[in-house]
C-alpha positions in Angstrom: 45.2 -45.0 -30.8 41.4 -44.6 -30.6 39.7 -41.5 -29.1 38.8 -43.3 -25.9 42.3 -44.4 -25.1 43.7 -41.0 -26.2 41.3 -39.1 -23.9 41.4 -41.2 -20.8 44.1 -42.3 -18.3 43.7 -44.7 -15.4 45.7 -46.2 -12.5 45.0 -49.0 -10.0 45.0 -48.7 -6.4 44.6 -51.0 -3.3 43.0 -49.4 -0.3 45.7 -49.4 2.4 45.5 -49.6 6.2 46.4 -45.9 6.6 43.7 -44.9 4.1 40.6 -46.1 6.1 38.8 -45.0 9.3 38.1 -47.1 12.3 35.4 -48.9 10.4 37.7 -49.8 7.6 36.0 -47.5 5.1 38.0 -45.4 2.8 38.4 -41.9 3.9 37.8 -38.7 1.9 41.6 -37.9 2.3 42.4 -41.1 0.4 39.9 -40.6 -2.4 41.0 -37.1 -3.1 44.5 -38.4 -3.0 43.7 -40.9 -5.7 42.0 -38.1 -7.8 45.0 -35.8 -7.3 47.5 -38.6 -8.3 45.9 -39.6 -11.5 45.1 -36.0 -12.5 48.7 -35.0 -11.8 50.1 -37.9 -13.7 47.8 -37.5 -16.7 48.6 -33.8 -16.9 52.3 -34.7 -17.2 51.5 -37.3 -19.8 49.7 -34.5 -21.7 52.6 -32.1 -21.5 50.7 -29.9 -18.9 52.5 -30.8 -15.7 54.0 -28.4 -13.2 57.3 -27.8 -15.0 55.8 -27.3 -18.5 53.0 -25.0 -17.3 55.4 -23.0 -15.1 57.7 -22.6 -18.2 54.6 -21.1 -20.0 53.8 -18.7 -17.2 50.9 -20.4 -15.5 50.2 -22.7 -12.6 47.3 -25.0 -12.0 45.1 -24.3 -8.9 42.2 -26.5 -7.9 39.0 -24.6 -7.5 36.5 -27.3 -6.7 36.4 -31.1 -6.2 33.6 -33.5 -5.7 33.1 -37.4 -5.6 30.1 -39.5 -5.0 29.9 -43.2 -4.4 27.3 -45.9 -4.9 29.1 -48.2 -2.5 32.0 -47.3 -0.1 35.3 -49.0 -0.8 36.8 -50.9 2.2 40.2 -51.9 3.4 42.1 -54.0 0.7 39.6 -53.3 -2.0 41.2 -52.7 -5.4 40.0 -49.7 -7.2 40.8 -48.5 -10.7 40.5 -44.7 -11.1 39.8 -43.2 -14.6 40.2 -39.5 -15.4 39.8 -37.4 -18.5 39.5 -33.7 -19.5 36.0 -32.5 -20.4 36.7 -29.0 -21.7 36.4 -25.5 -20.3 33.6 -23.5 -18.7 34.6 -19.9 -18.5 37.9 -19.8 -16.8 37.5 -23.3 -15.4 39.2 -26.3 -16.9 36.9 -29.5 -16.1 38.1 -32.9 -15.4 36.1 -36.0 -14.7 36.8 -39.2 -12.8 35.3 -42.7 -12.6 36.0 -45.2 -9.9 35.6 -49.0 -10.8 35.9 -52.2 -8.8 35.7 -55.5 -10.6 34.8 -53.6 -13.8 31.8 -52.1 -12.2 31.3 -48.3 -11.8 31.0 -47.5 -8.1 31.6 -43.8 -8.1 32.3 -40.6 -10.0 34.3 -37.6 -9.5 34.6 -34.0 -10.7 37.3 -31.2 -10.7 37.4 -27.5 -11.5 40.9 -26.3 -12.1 42.1 -22.7 -12.8 45.2 -21.7 -14.7 46.7 -18.7 -12.8 49.0 -16.4 -14.8 52.2 -16.3 -12.6 53.0 -12.7 -13.7 49.5 -11.1 -13.5 48.3 -13.5 -10.7 45.0 -13.8 -12.5 43.0 -16.7 -13.9 43.6 -17.3 -17.7 43.0 -19.8 -20.4 46.7 -20.4 -21.4 47.5 -20.6 -25.1 49.8 -23.5 -24.2 46.8 -25.4 -22.7 44.7 -24.8 -25.8 47.7 -26.0 -28.0 48.1 -29.3 -26.0 44.4 -29.9 -25.8 43.5 -29.4 -29.5 43.9 -33.1 -30.5 42.1 -34.4 -27.3 38.5 -35.4 -28.0 35.9 -33.6 -25.9 32.4 -34.8 -25.6 29.4 -32.6 -24.6 27.8 -35.3 -22.7 30.7 -35.3 -20.3 30.2 -31.6 -19.3 29.0 -30.9 -15.7 28.3 -28.1 -13.3 29.3 -28.0 -9.6 27.0 -25.6 -7.7 28.6 -23.2 -5.3 28.5 -24.6 -1.7 26.4 -22.4 0.7 26.8 -23.3 4.3 24.0 -22.6 6.8 24.4 -19.4 8.7 24.1 -21.3 12.0 27.2 -23.3 12.7 28.9 -25.0 15.7 32.5 -24.6 16.5 34.5 -27.9 16.1 38.2 -27.1 16.6 41.0 -24.7 15.8 43.6 -26.0 13.1 47.2 -24.6 13.0 48.7 -25.2 9.6 51.9 -27.3 10.1 54.9 -28.5 8.1 53.2 -31.7 7.1 50.2 -29.9 5.6 52.0 -27.8 3.0 53.2 -28.8 -0.6 55.7 -27.6 -3.0 53.8 -24.4 -3.6 54.0 -23.6 0.2 50.2 -23.8 0.7 48.1 -26.5 2.2 48.0 -29.4 -0.1 44.4 -30.0 -1.7 44.2 -33.3 -0.3 45.0 -32.2 3.2 41.8 -30.2 3.5 39.9 -33.6 3.5 41.5 -34.4 6.8 40.8 -31.1 8.4 37.0 -31.6 7.3 36.9 -35.2 8.5 38.3 -34.3 11.9 35.4 -31.9 12.3 32.7 -34.6 12.0 31.2 -35.6 15.3 32.0 -39.2 16.2 28.4 -40.3 16.4 27.9 -39.3 12.7 31.0 -41.3 11.6 29.8 -44.3 13.5 26.1 -44.2 12.1 26.5 -42.8 8.6 28.4 -43.3 5.3 29.8 -40.3 3.4 28.4 -41.1 -0.1 29.4 -37.7 -1.5 31.9 -35.1 -0.7 32.2 -31.6 -2.3 34.8 -29.0 -1.4 35.3 -25.3 -2.6 38.8 -24.0 -2.2 38.4 -20.4 -1.8 41.5 -18.9 -0.4 45.0 -20.4 0.1 46.1 -21.5 3.7 49.9 -21.4 4.5 52.2 -22.4 7.3 51.3 -21.2 10.9 47.8 -20.0 9.7 45.1 -20.4 12.5 41.8 -21.8 11.0 38.6 -22.0 12.9 36.8 -25.1 11.8 32.9 -24.9 12.0 30.2 -27.5 11.2 26.5 -27.9 10.8 24.0 -30.5 9.8 20.9 -30.2 7.7 18.7 -32.8 5.9 21.1 -35.7 5.9 23.9 -33.2 4.8 26.8 -32.1 6.8 28.6 -28.8 6.2 32.1 -27.9 7.3 33.9 -24.6 6.7 37.1 -23.0 7.6 37.6 -19.3 8.8 40.7 -17.4 9.0 40.6 -13.9 10.5 36.8 -13.6 9.4 37.4 -14.8 5.9 36.1 -18.2 4.7 38.9 -20.2 3.2 37.1 -23.4 2.3 33.6 -24.8 2.4 32.5 -28.4 2.1 29.3 -30.4 2.0 28.8 -34.2 2.5 25.8 -36.2 1.7 25.2 -38.8 4.5 23.6 -42.3 4.3 22.5 -44.3 7.4 24.5 -47.5 7.8 
């Protein structure tokens, strides 16, 4: 097996009716879902899935996710999503993504993951992770840096979100992908109608759990739209989107 095949993993998706908005464009929820699916399945293939990690006293927590597109996929488009690990920065394990249609690259994606020691409840670089990754090629040119999102101080209230059963996953907190729907629902309808979301970046700051009440706020600045969630005066997530006039 050559280094490229050893490092990379891919899956094919067809954009479904429930993955698009009313203009038939793929939603951020669907894109983050594709990224989560291929990252999870690749981790299992590398022996770094949920069960193996838990046995070695750590769990994976997504810290930040970003994607950016040259063109927005539409209903029934066929997309191949590639993913590969690109090393460690501090306590963050980095993972990249590439989106292709008809063998052409149409977008890129980025993840920061943390390994949380289940005994100490602190981020670590697990020895088991290092062991599994020692034969996976890592290239310096693949490295990246996601800047911390800083929302404008002045924001507008959008709505209150109560965390419900369908929002939580096997860790009993809100699934990473579900945040995209919370954020999308905060966008004013005139913006959705007149702009394409060409990039989406979210920082996961604190866990949200069943029955939590989240105040969802938004603001716009220079063709960017910011959304953040507040629980009892604490920010639990922040997101920024780049907008392009349709």
